[in-house]
Every structure is written in C-alpha cells, then in structure tokens.
All heavy atoms as a GROMACS GRO file, in nm:
protein
  535
    1ILE      N    1  -1.695   0.213   0.567
    1ILE     CA    2  -1.816   0.231   0.464
    1ILE      C    3  -1.892   0.348   0.525
    1ILE      O    4  -1.928   0.354   0.641
    1ILE     CB    5  -1.903   0.100   0.473
    1ILE    CG1    6  -1.812  -0.011   0.416
    1ILE    CG2    7  -2.022   0.127   0.386
    1ILE    CD1    8  -1.876  -0.147   0.412
    2LYS      N    9  -1.913   0.436   0.427
    2LYS     CA   10  -1.988   0.561   0.471
    2LYS      C   11  -2.139   0.521   0.510
    2LYS      O   12  -2.203   0.438   0.430
    2LYS     CB   13  -1.987   0.657   0.367
    2LYS     CG   14  -1.857   0.725   0.351
    2LYS     CD   15  -1.868   0.843   0.235
    2LYS     CE   16  -1.727   0.908   0.225
    2LYS     NZ   17  -1.743   1.024   0.139
    3PRO      N   18  -2.181   0.571   0.613
    3PRO     CA   19  -2.324   0.550   0.646
    3PRO      C   20  -2.425   0.597   0.539
    3PRO      O   21  -2.535   0.549   0.538
    3PRO     CB   22  -2.342   0.629   0.773
    3PRO     CG   23  -2.211   0.655   0.835
    3PRO     CD   24  -2.118   0.665   0.711
    4ASP      N   25  -2.382   0.680   0.449
    4ASP     CA   26  -2.468   0.727   0.345
    4ASP      C   27  -2.482   0.622   0.242
    4ASP      O   28  -2.602   0.613   0.172
    4ASP     CB   29  -2.391   0.843   0.268
    4ASP     CG   30  -2.376   0.966   0.351
    4ASP    OD1   31  -2.436   0.971   0.458
    4ASP    OD2   32  -2.287   1.046   0.313
    5TYR      N   33  -2.405   0.518   0.240
    5TYR     CA   34  -2.419   0.412   0.144
    5TYR      C   35  -2.503   0.288   0.189
    5TYR      O   36  -2.551   0.213   0.111
    5TYR     CB   37  -2.282   0.368   0.084
    5TYR     CG   38  -2.205   0.476   0.020
    5TYR    CD1   39  -2.070   0.490   0.043
    5TYR    CD2   40  -2.275   0.571  -0.058
    5TYR    CE1   41  -2.001   0.599  -0.008
    5TYR    CE2   42  -2.196   0.669  -0.122
    5TYR     CZ   43  -2.061   0.683  -0.092
    5TYR     OH   44  -1.995   0.792  -0.162
    6VAL      N   45  -2.478   0.267   0.327
    6VAL     CA   46  -2.567   0.139   0.376
    6VAL      C   47  -2.627   0.190   0.509
    6VAL      O   48  -2.596   0.282   0.563
    6VAL     CB   49  -2.453   0.032   0.403
    6VAL    CG1   50  -2.396  -0.021   0.283
    6VAL    CG2   51  -2.349   0.078   0.509
    7THR      N   52  -2.721   0.110   0.538
    7THR     CA   53  -2.809   0.133   0.667
    7THR      C   54  -2.817   0.008   0.748
    7THR      O   55  -2.850  -0.101   0.697
    7THR     CB   56  -2.953   0.184   0.638
    7THR    OG1   57  -3.014   0.089   0.562
    7THR    CG2   58  -2.939   0.314   0.570
    8GLN      N   59  -2.762   0.016   0.868
    8GLN     CA   60  -2.776  -0.102   0.952
    8GLN      C   61  -2.718  -0.227   0.902
    8GLN      O   62  -2.782  -0.335   0.905
    8GLN     CB   63  -2.915  -0.122   1.009
    8GLN     CG   64  -2.970   0.010   1.083
    8GLN     CD   65  -3.091  -0.023   1.156
    8GLN    OE1   66  -3.138  -0.135   1.166
    8GLN    NE2   67  -3.145   0.093   1.206
    9GLN      N   68  -2.597  -0.222   0.852
    9GLN     CA   69  -2.529  -0.344   0.800
    9GLN      C   70  -2.416  -0.370   0.888
    9GLN      O   71  -2.341  -0.278   0.937
    9GLN     CB   72  -2.478  -0.325   0.655
    9GLN     CG   73  -2.592  -0.319   0.555
    9GLN     CD   74  -2.654  -0.450   0.522
    9GLN    OE1   75  -2.586  -0.559   0.543
    9GLN    NE2   76  -2.780  -0.449   0.486
   10GLU      N   77  -2.386  -0.502   0.919
   10GLU     CA   78  -2.270  -0.535   0.990
   10GLU      C   79  -2.176  -0.621   0.903
   10GLU      O   80  -2.221  -0.695   0.823
   10GLU     CB   81  -2.315  -0.628   1.109
   10GLU     CG   82  -2.388  -0.548   1.227
   10GLU     CD   83  -2.404  -0.621   1.343
   10GLU    OE1   84  -2.351  -0.727   1.360
   10GLU    OE2   85  -2.500  -0.586   1.422
   11ILE      N   86  -2.050  -0.593   0.927
   11ILE     CA   87  -1.956  -0.667   0.836
   11ILE      C   88  -1.853  -0.740   0.930
   11ILE      O   89  -1.808  -0.667   1.032
   11ILE     CB   90  -1.876  -0.566   0.742
   11ILE    CG1   91  -1.964  -0.508   0.655
   11ILE    CG2   92  -1.761  -0.649   0.675
   11ILE    CD1   93  -1.916  -0.391   0.569
   12ASP      N   94  -1.823  -0.860   0.914
   12ASP     CA   95  -1.744  -0.940   1.000
   12ASP      C   96  -1.599  -0.927   0.914
   12ASP      O   97  -1.575  -1.006   0.829
   12ASP     CB   98  -1.781  -1.077   1.014
   12ASP     CG   99  -1.700  -1.143   1.127
   12ASP    OD1  100  -1.618  -1.076   1.200
   12ASP    OD2  101  -1.713  -1.268   1.133
   13ALA      N  102  -1.516  -0.833   0.944
   13ALA     CA  103  -1.395  -0.813   0.868
   13ALA      C  104  -1.270  -0.822   0.963
   13ALA      O  105  -1.284  -0.804   1.089
   13ALA     CB  106  -1.392  -0.676   0.808
   14LEU      N  107  -1.158  -0.844   0.910
   14LEU     CA  108  -1.040  -0.858   0.987
   14LEU      C  109  -0.929  -0.766   0.918
   14LEU      O  110  -0.923  -0.743   0.802
   14LEU     CB  111  -0.981  -1.005   0.971
   14LEU     CG  112  -0.848  -1.036   1.034
   14LEU    CD1  113  -0.857  -1.029   1.190
   14LEU    CD2  114  -0.798  -1.175   0.981
   15ILE      N  115  -0.856  -0.699   1.016
   15ILE     CA  116  -0.747  -0.614   0.967
   15ILE      C  117  -0.633  -0.695   0.934
   15ILE      O  118  -0.577  -0.776   1.001
   15ILE     CB  119  -0.697  -0.515   1.083
   15ILE    CG1  120  -0.809  -0.420   1.113
   15ILE    CG2  121  -0.576  -0.427   1.036
   15ILE    CD1  122  -0.780  -0.330   1.230
   16ILE      N  123  -0.596  -0.692   0.797
   16ILE     CA  124  -0.489  -0.779   0.742
   16ILE      C  125  -0.369  -0.705   0.692
   16ILE      O  126  -0.273  -0.759   0.655
   16ILE     CB  127  -0.545  -0.862   0.619
   16ILE    CG1  128  -0.595  -0.779   0.507
   16ILE    CG2  129  -0.659  -0.960   0.674
   16ILE    CD1  130  -0.635  -0.857   0.386
   17GLY      N  131  -0.374  -0.572   0.712
   17GLY     CA  132  -0.262  -0.483   0.677
   17GLY      C  133  -0.271  -0.343   0.720
   17GLY      O  134  -0.381  -0.303   0.768
   18GLY      N  135  -0.170  -0.262   0.694
   18GLY     CA  136  -0.162  -0.133   0.717
   18GLY      C  137  -0.089  -0.044   0.635
   18GLY      O  138   0.006  -0.103   0.579
   19PHE      N  139  -0.114   0.076   0.621
   19PHE     CA  140  -0.034   0.163   0.538
   19PHE      C  141   0.004   0.294   0.623
   19PHE      O  142  -0.074   0.348   0.687
   19PHE     CB  143  -0.122   0.219   0.421
   19PHE     CG  144  -0.164   0.102   0.334
   19PHE    CD1  145  -0.294   0.051   0.353
   19PHE    CD2  146  -0.086   0.062   0.225
   19PHE    CE1  147  -0.344  -0.050   0.268
   19PHE    CE2  148  -0.132  -0.045   0.149
   19PHE     CZ  149  -0.261  -0.098   0.156
   20TYR      N  150   0.125   0.307   0.619
   20TYR     CA  151   0.187   0.422   0.688
   20TYR      C  152   0.162   0.560   0.619
   20TYR      O  153   0.153   0.561   0.498
   20TYR     CB  154   0.343   0.411   0.703
   20TYR     CG  155   0.386   0.302   0.799
   20TYR    CD1  156   0.424   0.175   0.762
   20TYR    CD2  157   0.383   0.337   0.939
   20TYR    CE1  158   0.462   0.089   0.860
   20TYR    CE2  159   0.418   0.241   1.028
   20TYR     CZ  160   0.453   0.117   0.989
   20TYR     OH  161   0.481   0.025   1.090
   21GLY      N  162   0.135   0.664   0.694
   21GLY     CA  163   0.110   0.788   0.649
   21GLY      C  164   0.230   0.860   0.607
   21GLY      O  165   0.337   0.819   0.628
   22THR      N  166   0.205   0.971   0.538
   22THR     CA  167   0.314   1.065   0.496
   22THR      C  168   0.282   1.207   0.563
   22THR      O  169   0.176   1.233   0.606
   22THR     CB  170   0.320   1.077   0.341
   22THR    OG1  171   0.197   1.125   0.290
   22THR    CG2  172   0.356   0.936   0.272
   23GLY      N  173   0.388   1.290   0.550
   23GLY     CA  174   0.362   1.423   0.597
   23GLY      C  175   0.346   1.423   0.743
   23GLY      O  176   0.418   1.370   0.826
   24ARG      N  177   0.241   1.483   0.787
   24ARG     CA  178   0.199   1.493   0.927
   24ARG      C  179   0.183   1.360   1.002
   24ARG      O  180   0.216   1.348   1.114
   24ARG     CB  181   0.062   1.570   0.936
   24ARG     CG  182   0.043   1.613   1.074
   24ARG     CD  183  -0.093   1.709   1.074
   24ARG     NE  184  -0.196   1.629   1.137
   24ARG     CZ  185  -0.321   1.653   1.123
   24ARG    NH1  186  -0.356   1.755   1.044
   24ARG    NH2  187  -0.415   1.585   1.179
   25HIS      N  188   0.150   1.258   0.928
   25HIS     CA  189   0.124   1.125   0.994
   25HIS      C  190   0.244   1.028   0.957
   25HIS      O  191   0.230   0.911   0.963
   25HIS     CB  192  -0.011   1.066   0.940
   25HIS     CG  193  -0.114   1.158   0.965
   25HIS    ND1  194  -0.160   1.182   1.095
   25HIS    CD2  195  -0.198   1.224   0.882
   25HIS    CE1  196  -0.262   1.266   1.080
   25HIS    NE2  197  -0.294   1.286   0.961
   26HIS      N  198   0.360   1.078   0.914
   26HIS     CA  199   0.478   0.997   0.890
   26HIS      C  200   0.518   0.912   1.008
   26HIS      O  201   0.523   0.951   1.118
   26HIS     CB  202   0.595   1.089   0.851
   26HIS     CG  203   0.712   1.023   0.815
   26HIS    ND1  204   0.731   0.944   0.707
   26HIS    CD2  205   0.825   0.992   0.898
   26HIS    CE1  206   0.854   0.882   0.705
   26HIS    NE2  207   0.910   0.910   0.824
   27GLY      N  208   0.535   0.779   0.982
   27GLY     CA  209   0.575   0.691   1.079
   27GLY      C  210   0.458   0.626   1.163
   27GLY      O  211   0.473   0.550   1.255
   28LYS      N  212   0.342   0.661   1.124
   28LYS     CA  213   0.215   0.614   1.192
   28LYS      C  214   0.135   0.541   1.080
   28LYS      O  215   0.134   0.565   0.970
   28LYS     CB  216   0.142   0.723   1.260
   28LYS     CG  217   0.218   0.802   1.358
   28LYS     CD  218   0.126   0.909   1.415
   28LYS     CE  219   0.206   0.994   1.513
   28LYS     NZ  220   0.213   1.130   1.473
   29VAL      N  221   0.062   0.438   1.132
   29VAL     CA  222  -0.036   0.365   1.044
   29VAL      C  223  -0.148   0.466   1.024
   29VAL      O  224  -0.213   0.504   1.112
   29VAL     CB  225  -0.088   0.233   1.104
   29VAL    CG1  226  -0.191   0.169   1.008
   29VAL    CG2  227   0.030   0.138   1.127
   30ALA      N  228  -0.184   0.503   0.892
   30ALA     CA  229  -0.277   0.600   0.866
   30ALA      C  230  -0.403   0.536   0.808
   30ALA      O  231  -0.511   0.586   0.813
   30ALA     CB  232  -0.223   0.700   0.768
   31GLU      N  233  -0.389   0.411   0.749
   31GLU     CA  234  -0.499   0.345   0.689
   31GLU      C  235  -0.479   0.192   0.715
   31GLU      O  236  -0.375   0.142   0.724
   31GLU     CB  237  -0.501   0.369   0.539
   31GLU     CG  238  -0.530   0.504   0.497
   31GLU     CD  239  -0.541   0.514   0.348
   31GLU    OE1  240  -0.502   0.436   0.265
   31GLU    OE2  241  -0.599   0.625   0.303
   32TYR      N  242  -0.591   0.122   0.724
   32TYR     CA  243  -0.585  -0.021   0.746
   32TYR      C  244  -0.644  -0.093   0.632
   32TYR      O  245  -0.739  -0.041   0.563
   32TYR     CB  246  -0.665  -0.053   0.869
   32TYR     CG  247  -0.611   0.004   0.991
   32TYR    CD1  248  -0.674   0.116   1.046
   32TYR    CD2  249  -0.504  -0.055   1.056
   32TYR    CE1  250  -0.613   0.173   1.152
   32TYR    CE2  251  -0.450   0.001   1.174
   32TYR     CZ  252  -0.505   0.111   1.221
   32TYR     OH  253  -0.452   0.164   1.334
   33LEU      N  254  -0.598  -0.208   0.599
   33LEU     CA  255  -0.649  -0.287   0.483
   33LEU      C  256  -0.740  -0.401   0.555
   33LEU      O  257  -0.692  -0.467   0.642
   33LEU     CB  258  -0.536  -0.358   0.405
   33LEU     CG  259  -0.582  -0.456   0.301
   33LEU    CD1  260  -0.641  -0.370   0.193
   33LEU    CD2  261  -0.458  -0.524   0.240
   34LEU      N  262  -0.864  -0.411   0.514
   34LEU     CA  263  -0.968  -0.504   0.578
   34LEU      C  264  -0.976  -0.622   0.482
   34LEU      O  265  -0.969  -0.605   0.359
   34LEU     CB  266  -1.094  -0.436   0.596
   34LEU     CG  267  -1.101  -0.326   0.703
   34LEU    CD1  268  -1.238  -0.281   0.711
   34LEU    CD2  269  -1.036  -0.364   0.831
   35GLY      N  270  -0.989  -0.740   0.532
   35GLY     CA  271  -1.023  -0.864   0.459
   35GLY      C  272  -1.143  -0.928   0.513
   35GLY      O  273  -1.184  -0.919   0.628
   36LEU      N  274  -1.203  -1.004   0.408
   36LEU     CA  275  -1.327  -1.078   0.442
   36LEU      C  276  -1.288  -1.225   0.424
   36LEU      O  277  -1.206  -1.270   0.335
   36LEU     CB  278  -1.440  -1.050   0.354
   36LEU     CG  279  -1.490  -0.910   0.363
   36LEU    CD1  280  -1.582  -0.886   0.233
   36LEU    CD2  281  -1.542  -0.875   0.484
   37ALA      N  282  -1.347  -1.315   0.517
   37ALA     CA  283  -1.318  -1.458   0.496
   37ALA      C  284  -1.376  -1.513   0.363
   37ALA      O  285  -1.489  -1.476   0.328
   37ALA     CB  286  -1.382  -1.537   0.615
   38VAL      N  287  -1.297  -1.598   0.303
   38VAL     CA  288  -1.335  -1.664   0.177
   38VAL      C  289  -1.394  -1.808   0.218
   38VAL      O  290  -1.312  -1.881   0.271
   38VAL     CB  291  -1.218  -1.672   0.089
   38VAL    CG1  292  -1.273  -1.752  -0.040
   38VAL    CG2  293  -1.159  -1.544   0.051
   39PRO      N  294  -1.524  -1.821   0.194
   39PRO     CA  295  -1.578  -1.945   0.228
   39PRO      C  296  -1.520  -2.068   0.133
   39PRO      O  297  -1.493  -2.047   0.008
   39PRO     CB  298  -1.735  -1.933   0.203
   39PRO     CG  299  -1.745  -1.823   0.109
   39PRO     CD  300  -1.625  -1.730   0.130
   40ASP      N  301  -1.509  -2.182   0.199
   40ASP     CA  302  -1.455  -2.295   0.115
   40ASP      C  303  -1.566  -2.345   0.029
   40ASP      O  304  -1.678  -2.361   0.070
   40ASP     CB  305  -1.420  -2.407   0.224
   40ASP     CG  306  -1.354  -2.530   0.151
   40ASP    OD1  307  -1.246  -2.515   0.099
   40ASP    OD2  308  -1.429  -2.623   0.132
   41PRO      N  309  -1.537  -2.364  -0.091
   41PRO     CA  310  -1.640  -2.403  -0.197
   41PRO      C  311  -1.702  -2.550  -0.163
   41PRO      O  312  -1.816  -2.569  -0.208
   41PRO     CB  313  -1.571  -2.407  -0.333
   41PRO     CG  314  -1.427  -2.409  -0.299
   41PRO     CD  315  -1.408  -2.344  -0.167
   42HIS      N  316  -1.625  -2.625  -0.083
   42HIS     CA  317  -1.687  -2.758  -0.052
   42HIS      C  318  -1.748  -2.763   0.090
   42HIS      O  319  -1.776  -2.871   0.123
   42HIS     CB  320  -1.568  -2.860  -0.061
   42HIS     CG  321  -1.501  -2.858  -0.199
   42HIS    ND1  322  -1.564  -2.906  -0.310
   42HIS    CD2  323  -1.368  -2.812  -0.234
   42HIS    CE1  324  -1.478  -2.882  -0.413
   42HIS    NE2  325  -1.364  -2.830  -0.365
   43GLY      N  326  -1.751  -2.651   0.149
   43GLY     CA  327  -1.824  -2.643   0.274
   43GLY      C  328  -1.725  -2.689   0.397
   43GLY      O  329  -1.774  -2.703   0.501
   44ARG      N  330  -1.608  -2.716   0.371
   44ARG     CA  331  -1.518  -2.764   0.475
   44ARG      C  332  -1.452  -2.646   0.547
   44ARG      O  333  -1.435  -2.536   0.483
   44ARG     CB  334  -1.405  -2.856   0.423
   44ARG     CG  335  -1.455  -2.984   0.358
   44ARG     CD  336  -1.330  -3.061   0.293
   44ARG     NE  337  -1.270  -2.975   0.198
   44ARG     CZ  338  -1.225  -3.016   0.073
   44ARG    NH1  339  -1.254  -3.140   0.041
   44ARG    NH2  340  -1.169  -2.939  -0.003
   45ALA      N  341  -1.406  -2.659   0.661
   45ALA     CA  342  -1.342  -2.546   0.736
   45ALA      C  343  -1.198  -2.549   0.686
   45ALA      O  344  -1.123  -2.648   0.696
   45ALA     CB  345  -1.339  -2.584   0.880
   46ALA      N  346  -1.157  -2.436   0.620
   46ALA     CA  347  -1.023  -2.424   0.570
   46ALA      C  348  -0.917  -2.400   0.678
   46ALA      O  349  -0.955  -2.334   0.774
   46ALA     CB  350  -1.020  -2.318   0.465
   47ALA      N  351  -0.806  -2.467   0.674
   47ALA     CA  352  -0.707  -2.450   0.773
   47ALA      C  353  -0.577  -2.418   0.712
   47ALA      O  354  -0.525  -2.497   0.647
   47ALA     CB  355  -0.700  -2.571   0.872
   48PRO      N  356  -0.522  -2.302   0.733
   48PRO     CA  357  -0.585  -2.181   0.791
   48PRO      C  358  -0.679  -2.113   0.704
   48PRO      O  359  -0.674  -2.137   0.576
   48PRO     CB  360  -0.459  -2.096   0.812
   48PRO     CG  361  -0.364  -2.125   0.699
   48PRO     CD  362  -0.387  -2.271   0.679
   49PRO      N  363  -0.778  -2.050   0.754
   49PRO     CA  364  -0.882  -1.978   0.669
   49PRO      C  365  -0.808  -1.875   0.570
   49PRO      O  366  -0.701  -1.818   0.596
   49PRO     CB  367  -0.979  -1.903   0.766
   49PRO     CG  368  -0.898  -1.892   0.892
   49PRO     CD  369  -0.799  -2.005   0.894
   50GLN      N  370  -0.874  -1.852   0.458
   50GLN     CA  371  -0.820  -1.759   0.370
   50GLN      C  372  -0.908  -1.624   0.371
   50GLN      O  373  -1.024  -1.629   0.393
   50GLN     CB  374  -0.826  -1.812   0.219
   50GLN     CG  375  -0.737  -1.930   0.204
   50GLN     CD  376  -0.732  -1.980   0.063
   50GLN    OE1  377  -0.807  -1.926  -0.022
   50GLN    NE2  378  -0.656  -2.083   0.040
   51PHE      N  379  -0.837  -1.507   0.342
   51PHE     CA  380  -0.905  -1.382   0.346
   51PHE      C  381  -0.870  -1.316   0.211
   51PHE      O  382  -0.760  -1.324   0.172
   51PHE     CB  383  -0.856  -1.299   0.470
   51PHE     CG  384  -0.899  -1.358   0.597
   51PHE    CD1  385  -0.819  -1.449   0.667
   51PHE    CD2  386  -1.023  -1.324   0.657
   51PHE    CE1  387  -0.860  -1.510   0.778
   51PHE    CE2  388  -1.062  -1.368   0.775
   51PHE     CZ  389  -0.988  -1.459   0.846
   52ALA      N  390  -0.972  -1.244   0.173
   52ALA     CA  391  -0.959  -1.158   0.047
   52ALA      C  392  -0.956  -1.017   0.093
   52ALA      O  393  -1.051  -0.972   0.173
   52ALA     CB  394  -1.055  -1.187  -0.058
   53SER      N  395  -0.872  -0.939   0.040
   53SER     CA  396  -0.875  -0.789   0.075
   53SER      C  397  -0.999  -0.728   0.028
   53SER      O  398  -1.053  -0.767  -0.081
   53SER     CB  399  -0.748  -0.717   0.013
   53SER     OG  400  -0.748  -0.723  -0.120
   54PHE      N  401  -1.061  -0.638   0.103
   54PHE     CA  402  -1.181  -0.590   0.083
   54PHE      C  403  -1.186  -0.431   0.057
   54PHE      O  404  -1.230  -0.384  -0.046
   54PHE     CB  405  -1.276  -0.617   0.198
   54PHE     CG  406  -1.401  -0.553   0.208
   54PHE    CD1  407  -1.509  -0.569   0.107
   54PHE    CD2  408  -1.438  -0.474   0.315
   54PHE    CE1  409  -1.622  -0.503   0.113
   54PHE    CE2  410  -1.564  -0.418   0.316
   54PHE     CZ  411  -1.652  -0.435   0.220
   55THR      N  412  -1.118  -0.366   0.144
   55THR     CA  413  -1.116  -0.216   0.133
   55THR      C  414  -1.002  -0.158   0.230
   55THR      O  415  -0.953  -0.217   0.317
   55THR     CB  416  -1.256  -0.159   0.161
   55THR    OG1  417  -1.244  -0.014   0.140
   55THR    CG2  418  -1.286  -0.173   0.314
   56ARG      N  419  -0.971  -0.023   0.195
   56ARG     CA  420  -0.884   0.038   0.286
   56ARG      C  421  -0.963   0.142   0.365
   56ARG      O  422  -1.054   0.200   0.302
   56ARG     CB  423  -0.786   0.119   0.206
   56ARG     CG  424  -0.672   0.025   0.132
   56ARG     CD  425  -0.601   0.104   0.041
   56ARG     NE  426  -0.519   0.212   0.095
   56ARG     CZ  427  -0.403   0.255   0.041
   56ARG    NH1  428  -0.369   0.206  -0.088
   56ARG    NH2  429  -0.331   0.353   0.085
   57VAL      N  430  -0.943   0.145   0.492
   57VAL     CA  431  -1.019   0.246   0.580
   57VAL      C  432  -0.927   0.330   0.655
   57VAL      O  433  -0.805   0.290   0.685
   57VAL     CB  434  -1.116   0.173   0.668
   57VAL    CG1  435  -1.222   0.096   0.596
   57VAL    CG2  436  -1.041   0.067   0.762
   58LYS      N  437  -0.972   0.450   0.676
   58LYS     CA  438  -0.891   0.541   0.773
   58LYS      C  439  -0.966   0.526   0.908
   58LYS      O  440  -1.083   0.519   0.916
   58LYS     CB  441  -0.903   0.684   0.721
   58LYS     CG  442  -0.825   0.705   0.591
   58LYS     CD  443  -0.826   0.848   0.555
   58LYS     CE  444  -0.739   0.862   0.430
   58LYS     NZ  445  -0.714   0.995   0.392
   59PRO      N  446  -0.883   0.536   1.017
   59PRO     CA  447  -0.941   0.529   1.148
   59PRO      C  448  -1.042   0.656   1.181
   59PRO      O  449  -1.025   0.755   1.123
   59PRO     CB  450  -0.819   0.550   1.241
   59PRO     CG  451  -0.705   0.552   1.156
   59PRO     CD  452  -0.746   0.566   1.014
   60PHE      N  453  -1.145   0.620   1.249
   60PHE     CA  454  -1.244   0.720   1.273
   60PHE      C  455  -1.207   0.815   1.384
   60PHE      O  456  -1.255   0.929   1.390
   60PHE     CB  457  -1.377   0.645   1.322
   60PHE     CG  458  -1.494   0.736   1.332
   60PHE    CD1  459  -1.542   0.808   1.222
   60PHE    CD2  460  -1.552   0.751   1.452
   60PHE    CE1  461  -1.646   0.888   1.237
   60PHE    CE2  462  -1.654   0.830   1.477
   60PHE     CZ  463  -1.706   0.906   1.358
   61TYR      N  464  -1.112   0.773   1.472
   61TYR     CA  465  -1.069   0.852   1.587
   61TYR      C  466  -0.963   0.956   1.540
   61TYR      O  467  -0.912   0.944   1.436
   61TYR     CB  468  -1.018   0.764   1.695
   61TYR     CG  469  -0.919   0.659   1.651
   61TYR    CD1  470  -0.783   0.691   1.635
   61TYR    CD2  471  -0.956   0.536   1.626
   61TYR    CE1  472  -0.692   0.601   1.588
   61TYR    CE2  473  -0.869   0.441   1.592
   61TYR     CZ  474  -0.729   0.476   1.568
   61TYR     OH  475  -0.646   0.378   1.528
   62LEU      N  476  -0.938   1.052   1.621
   62LEU     CA  477  -0.847   1.165   1.581
   62LEU      C  478  -0.706   1.100   1.607
   62LEU      O  479  -0.671   1.016   1.697
   62LEU     CB  480  -0.855   1.283   1.677
   62LEU     CG  481  -0.997   1.344   1.674
   62LEU    CD1  482  -1.004   1.452   1.780
   62LEU    CD2  483  -1.014   1.409   1.524
   63PHE      N  484  -0.608   1.146   1.528
   63PHE     CA  485  -0.469   1.106   1.540
   63PHE      C  486  -0.402   1.156   1.672
   63PHE      O  487  -0.312   1.106   1.713
   63PHE     CB  488  -0.385   1.162   1.419
   63PHE     CG  489  -0.407   1.074   1.299
   63PHE    CD1  490  -0.488   1.107   1.196
   63PHE    CD2  491  -0.337   0.952   1.280
   63PHE    CE1  492  -0.520   1.029   1.082
   63PHE    CE2  493  -0.368   0.866   1.174
   63PHE     CZ  494  -0.452   0.914   1.074
   64VAL      N  495  -0.468   1.249   1.742
   64VAL     CA  496  -0.411   1.298   1.860
   64VAL      C  497  -0.430   1.187   1.961
   64VAL      O  498  -0.347   1.158   2.061
   64VAL     CB  499  -0.496   1.423   1.918
   64VAL    CG1  500  -0.458   1.463   2.046
   64VAL    CG2  501  -0.472   1.542   1.810
   65GLN      N  502  -0.531   1.104   1.948
   65GLN     CA  503  -0.565   0.994   2.036
   65GLN      C  504  -0.459   0.881   2.027
   65GLN      O  505  -0.433   0.806   2.119
   65GLN     CB  506  -0.703   0.939   2.021
   65GLN     CG  507  -0.815   1.037   2.057
   65GLN     CD  508  -0.951   0.999   2.020
   65GLN    OE1  509  -0.969   0.919   1.927
   65GLN    NE2  510  -1.045   1.043   2.098
   66ILE      N  511  -0.410   0.861   1.906
   66ILE     CA  512  -0.313   0.764   1.872
   66ILE      C  513  -0.174   0.798   1.950
   66ILE      O  514  -0.119   0.703   2.001
   66ILE     CB  515  -0.282   0.745   1.725
   66ILE    CG1  516  -0.399   0.706   1.653
   66ILE    CG2  517  -0.164   0.659   1.696
   66ILE    CD1  518  -0.391   0.713   1.498
   67GLU      N  519  -0.146   0.912   1.970
   67GLU     CA  520  -0.019   0.946   2.033
   67GLU      C  521  -0.021   0.927   2.188
   67GLU      O  522   0.084   0.948   2.250
   67GLU     CB  523   0.017   1.094   2.002
   67GLU     CG  524   0.041   1.105   1.843
   67GLU     CD  525   0.053   1.262   1.815
   67GLU    OE1  526   0.053   1.337   1.892
   67GLU    OE2  527   0.074   1.270   1.683
   68MET      N  528  -0.131   0.892   2.245
   68MET     CA  529  -0.139   0.876   2.386
   68MET      C  530  -0.046   0.765   2.443
   68MET      O  531  -0.007   0.674   2.384
   68MET     CB  532  -0.283   0.842   2.437
   68MET     CG  533  -0.374   0.962   2.395
   68MET     SD  534  -0.546   0.906   2.433
   68MET     CE  535  -0.558   0.995   2.599
   0.00000   0.00000   0.00000
C-alpha cells in the first residue's frame, strides 16, 4: 500500500501466494499475493482459518538482494 494513500495504518496480512517474474526476473518470485483473515460470522474460531486474497505486492527490496 502506498504511503500516499494511508497514514500510520497496520495490516495483519499473510502471504498466500506468489507470481513469478518474466524477462529479467524470470524464475524468481516477483510479486506476492496477500490475504486477510475472514472472521467467522458466528464468532467461533474457524479451524483452519480462512483467508481472502487482498492485493498483489512487489517486494520493497532490490532484486540484487534476493540473489544473495
């Protein structure tokens, strides 16, 4: 989430998938799919918990760091 759109917000998200890059990033995970926990409508703890996809994000670090 771009800092331009929100200020001082925290999100409790889980990486639930990834997308491989093409071209220069071929064979590497270039984007991640984030999920948010779906609360149980009856207030019970769901086992296993369910997650809904939320957004795709690109890593903030440089791809040079991934190759280490």
